Structure formats: C-alpha cells, structure tokens
C-alpha positions, -999 to +999 in steps of 0.1 A: -186+361+189-197+368+223-173+378+251-185+346+271-177+324+244-142+341+239-136+335+275-143+300+270-123+296+243-093+313+261-098+292+291-095+259+268-065+273+252-047+283+283-055+249+300-042+233+267-007+253+268-003+246+305-007+208+300+011+205+272+032+173+270+040+173+232+010+154+216-010+188+208-035+173+187-049+151+214-041+168+246-074+176+259-094+146+248-111+133+278-130+099+278-167+104+287-180+069+275-172+082+241-203+102+242-187+136+239-149+142+241-135+179+242-100+184+223-079+209+208-065+204+175-042+231+162-048+254+188-087+253+182-111+242+210-141+223+199-166+195+206-163+159+194-197+140+194-194+106+178-225+096+160-222+061+179-212+055+212-214+017+216-206-010+189-221-043+187-224-049+150-206-034+122-243-032+107-247-002+130-222+020+108-237+013+072-272+027+072-278-008+054-304-031+065-296-067+072-304-088+043-339-108+050-337-146+052-322-174+073-286-167+062-268-143+086-241-141+063-220-159+036-185-157+054-189-157+092-169-135+114-139-161+118-106-166+102-115-205+092-144-190+072-129-157+059-098-175+044-122-196+023-133-167+001-118-167-035-093-137-041-109-117-066-099-124-099-086-086-109-061-087-080-042-116-094-043-106-130-030-069-122+005-080-107+018-042-105+006-017-081+018+018-066+021+028-031+017+063-021+026+074+015+016+112+019+005+130+050+016+156+077+049+138+080+056+151+045+062+186+057+092+177+080+100+149+056+131+139+077+142+104+086+105+089+075+071+088+079+076+077+115+090+115+122+066+120+150+071+088+168+109+093+163+106+126+177+082+123+206+080+088+210+111+068+208+131+102+210+158+095+187+187+115+193+192+129+157+154+137+153+154+155+187+180+173+174+169+183+143+137+200+159+156+217+185+179+233+158+154+242+133+120+249+150+110+271+181+105+261+215+071+248+221+067+238+184+040+208+180+035+181+156+002+198+150+020+228+140+029+209+109-004+204+094-009+242+080+022+236+061+008+204+044-005+227+017-007+205-013-007+235-036+006+215-066-013+184-059-033+178-094-051+143-090-051+139-129-015+145-132-008+117-104-031+095-123-014+099-154+020+092-138+008+061-122-010+049-156+022+054-177+039+033-149+021+001-160+005-001-126-030-017-125-039-004-089-031+023-066-029+022-028-033+054-011-026+064+027-061+073+037-045+076+073-012+067+088-002+063+123-004+101+129-041+099+129-045+126+103-069+118+074-067+126+038-104+128+037-132+150+054-136+122+082-164+127+107-141+110+132-109+129+127-122+165+138-100+191+128-073+167+120-082+161+084-075+172+047-104+194+047-102+212+081-066+220+080-037+219+055-050+214+019-085+220+026-094+194-001-107+159+001-074+142-012-088+107-011-120+117-033-101+137-058-076+110-065-100+082-064-120+101-094-089+106-113-079+069-109-109+054-119-112+075-147-080+057-162-095+023-153-071+018-122-083-001-092-084+023-062-071+010-028-069+027+007-042+021+033-055+026+067-038+025+099-057+009+127-038+024+157-026+061+162+004+066+182-006+092+207-045+090+205-054+091+245-083+066+239-059+042+222-034+049+250-062+042+276-072+011+259-033-001+257-031+009+296-060-014+302-042-041+285-067-038+257-097-052+278-116-019+266-121-009+233-130+029+234-108+038+204-119+011+184-155+017+189-156+054+186-126+057+158-110+029+142-142+012+129-164+043+123-135+054+100-133+022+082-170+021+075-170+057+065-140+051+043-155+020+025-192+034+019-180+068+008-151+060-015-156+023-024-120+007-023-110-023-042-082-026-017-083-022+021-048-023+031-046-023+068-014-016+091-008-006+127-024-035+140+005-053+157+000-041+196-033-058+199-050-090+189-078-088+162-103-095+189-094-060+200-098-045+166-129-063+158-112-073+125-133-104+116-165-088+122-154-058+098-140-083+071-172-103+073-193-071+066-167-061+041-172-095+023-211-099+029-226-068+027-202-035+018-207-020-016-175-036-026-182-071-015-176-088-049-145-069-057-125-059-024-095-076-015-078-073+021-043-078+033-031-095+066-024-069+093-055-072+115-042-080+146-010-094+167-001-127+154-025-125+122+001-113+095+014-141+071-014-166+086-048-148+079-062-123+053-070-120+015-034-119+009-003-119+027+024-091+032+043-112+061+067-079+063+076-045+047+095-054+015+086-090+017+105-111-011+108-146-001+124-158-036+106-189-037+068-199-046+045-194-017+013-214-009-010-184-007-010-151-027+014-126-014+022-090-022+058-074-021+052-038-006+086-021-011+100+014-017+120+031-044+136+052-016+152+022+001+152+039+036+116+055+037+080+051+028+075+090+029+095+118+011+128+125+026+145+159+018+177+142+036+177+115+009+209+107-011+207+095-047+223+062-037+192+054-015+171+052-045+169+018-063+182+019-097+156+008-125+178-025-130+173-030-093+135-023-095+129-044-125+147-074-108+127-071-076+093-069-101+106-100-120+116-122-089+083-111-070+058-120-103+078-153-106+073-165-074+036-157-076+033-123-059+019-089-068+043-059-062+035-027-048+058+001-055+058+031-030+066+066-040+064+096-013+053+129-027+065+161-010+043+182+011+032+206-016+019+177-039+049+170-059+060+135-070+098+144-074+116+135-109+133+108-092+103+090-086+086+099-119+117+086-137+115+052-122+078+050-129+083+062-163+110+038-170+090+008-153+061+017-179+087+018-207+098-020-197+061-033-191+052-023-226+076-044-241+073-072-215+040-071-199+028-103-218+050-120-194+037-102-162+003-094-164-023-123-159+005-147-156+009-175-134+041-191-116+057-219-136+070-252-121+103-236-120+106-201-107+142-194-117+165-214-141+184-246-128+216-236-146+217-199-157+215-174-128+195-142-132+168-157-153+134-162-137+103-177-154+064-167-155+038-187-177+005-186-194-012-220-193-046-228-204-061-256-221-050-242-255-022-223-245+011-234-229+035-205-229+067-202-210+087-167-202+123-168-196+132-133-184+168-125-186+182-098-161+215-098-178+222-102-216+243-131-225+279-123-229+284-150-255+264-161-286+246-188-269+220-188-238+216-222-220+184-227-202+183-256-180+148-258-169+127-262-201+122-294-221+116-286-257+098-306-282+103-307-319+075-279-323+093-254-297+096-220-309+116-192-294+106-154-297+118-122-280+091-101-267+093-068-288+113-082-316+108-098-350+141-116-349+139-154-353+159-174-324+171-208-332+176-233-306+189-267-301+184-294-275+208-298-247+231-327-242+212-342-214+184-316-206+174-282-214+180-261-245+204-240-262+195-208-276+213-191-303+217-153-298+224-136-331+243-102-332+217-075-326+227-038-329+221-019-298+193+005-315+172-029-324+169-043-289+133-039-277+142-027-243+171-015-221+168-037-192+157-074-188+148-091-219+122-120-221+123-149-244+087-164-251+089-201-254+059-223-266+052-259-270+077-271-243+071-309-233+074-297-195+049-266-199 
C-alpha cells in the first residue's frame, strides 16, 4: 500500500473517530445523488457505488426483459388488483413453519434483537448500563460484527432440526433492522456475512440445505434500517424523497429474490412510512408477474403504514397474532418459544420459554381458526440452536407425527372450538368423498366419558383416536352432541404425551 493511500485511509479514519456519534457503521455515508457514497464500516474506509442511481421501474433491477405483447402485467401495482391473486396452495397446506432470528444482535444477546435501538436509539437505562459495565468506552455496534463468528453453524444440522420438527417451511432473517445482511449483498458493503463475521453466505447455505429436505424457503427482510443516514434523511424530508429505498431497499429485495428464489417474502420494518414510499405495490407486482418465483411466492402484510391486516398475500396483523376465532382472510401467527424475544438472549430464564403444552395449544388454536403458525427460534452468535429450542422442536415433531393428519392440509370446521367442553378445538378434511372432523383435546378427560356439543352424529358415525387402534363407542346426546366412551388406557399405550385427536367420520353436520 502506497504512503499516499495510507494517508487517505488514515485521514478517513481520523475523521470517522472525530465525528463519532454512536452509529459507526453509517457514520460517513454522504448523499451524493446516490451515485457515490463514502462510508466506514468496522473501521474500514471504502467506496459504495450502487449499480442504480435512479429507479422508475422494478424491472431495472432484474436483468429480465419485459414480456412482449399488449399485456403489461397480470396483477397491476395496486392493492385492489394484488389482493385478488390466489394464495399458492402449498402455503395453506403447510400450516407449520419455523422462524429464525439471527444476526449481529446475537452477539450481545441481551434483551432482544432490538438491542442496538435499545442502546443508542431509545437509550433504555438497563441496556445503556449493560454496555457501560461490560464494554470499553467508544465501543460501537459495528465492533460486535467480528464476534458474529458462526463457527458452529452447520446448515445441514439446522435443516435436520427443522425437518424433524414437522415444519413444512422456514423463514430466515436475511436482514433485520440493524441492516446487516446474512448474504453477500452488493448493497450492504462490509456489513454482510461474507465481509465481516462468519465470512460465509449464510442465506445460500441454509437455503440449499432446506431444499434438500423439501422444505420451502422463506426470507424475512426489513425494509428500513434504524440508523442508515439515507433513511434518516428521507424521514427528515417526511418521506418525500426516496434515496434510501432506491439505493438500498429495492436493490436488496430484487437481489435477494433473483439470487435465492424464496417462496415467502416476509417483509417488516415498514411502519414509519406509507407503502408509496417503499414502492411496495410495484415490487409485489413484479414478484407476482415476472420474478423467478411468481407462481409459488407468498407475501405477508407489512408493506407500509396502514397496510398491515388490510392488504397482502396473508395477514400477520401483529406479532404473536392469535385472534381465537375464524378470520375472513388467510393469516399467520408468528410467535416465539422465548416469550420475551425473537433473538437469542443469554439472560433468559427458564420460565420465559413456552412449555410444550403451551406450544401445542397455540398450534392447535391457530390451525383451528384457519391460520398458519411460524414458530421462532433464536440461535446464538456461534451458530448453535440451544437445547431448549431443540427440545421444543423435537417435541413438536413427535406430536405432529401422530396428529399431523388433523393439521396438514386441514380446513377450519364450522365450529372452531366445542360449544360445551372447554379446551377442545376442531379441524376438518372436507371433500366430495371425504367428510372428516377432528376434535383435538388439550386435556385428557377426567371421567370415562367425553361430551362434545358441536358434532351431530349419524348412525354411520365412527370415532377413532389418531395413533391408536382402540375402538371408541359413542351415544347420541339427549338433545344434541355426542357422548364418547373413554376406556381405561394404560399410560404406555397412549399415542402421544400431549393433546389427543379424535377422528370423527360421517357426521350429519360435517
């Protein structure tokens, strides 16, 4: 390296240190009409030269030619048109997904994945004090990145854990609000998993391993970044400018879809700006019409302020959304095994983790009301899925092996839960030739009978318990419903340890 170059780098670094305000990663980014930006990430000076300085159409990012003919697109870039697109069949049939939150926030692993914001945005006292007590003065969030080592990350091992859980799809954090990308993005220079930290394409490795096991691959992507100066500038301009969207968000999204071809695009970080700022409908129209996953991809509802629970491929409505009643649109319950955080926490207590009984109850209630469930785990910075998460996922898979018939490809029945007996939820398989209702008991009956108020039996009705060969007799209720006789079953002959499913066929009201 020449003396001249060394002097330039030293000058940049000195300027960075002198002007430090806590963000570090973005401190010296300058808006230059998004043609050239200078930045320092992890104390390295470099030039950012985005490939695209202006965006008028999402097709500019795709290297794909617009289809010939009079038709511009099947789905126009407006919500009325986009909301008409049928949900790809695989998603509703899958029912069970795994959510994975992993990033630089997994290094401090304190409080939650919102650590950086808690520390230098909201400045929560306990987070600020934690940093003062445990890290040197001048320590920046960027200094955590080299410690995001992932030395124990094994994509095949993770995929095996998820496959054993009974999940049918996995949604992985390609980028959270911190801006760090878990793939070597051309739009996140020196703030990605190939440049700093693992030095690996995490998204690529995991996607390959999941597909080997026939699991659908989904990508979580945060539209905004807490401290990116171009985003903050747009925000200061009341989002009348789109420098951040056009130089960062959209290029990343097109790159992510074209490179890894996810079946789920799980958007987040949208709430501060309208969907028109994010160019959401334009991107989704491209996704549905021209992308390499146009026939299989599903999207959620987090695409701009006021959009959630109103527009999108399916609704999430809020974190841990579980309405407890049938909804008019397909929805998903994105929830956590650690009840307090999405990312891994070293300071978690055992009581913070859901028991398997609580997890199964949430699954059953969600599926009965027509939702999918996305069960979140947070690996540690070194790539380990901790035993408590592995145990819950293994238990979930054990339960689904017995009771999966009542879950996968099921539809909501006319009753979601029983009208008389509590803790009983229903699902169904209804076709022209098959009319089967499943009553899922969260609690085993204390007596030798089980009364179900919702079903109306016929003379041909049969009752079986999934995973058991035992015959169950029943009688019709005095005015309605049915009374199932429960024989004495030795504990070692029970088909599963938690939540039992009665398969009821040939009902009059199926």
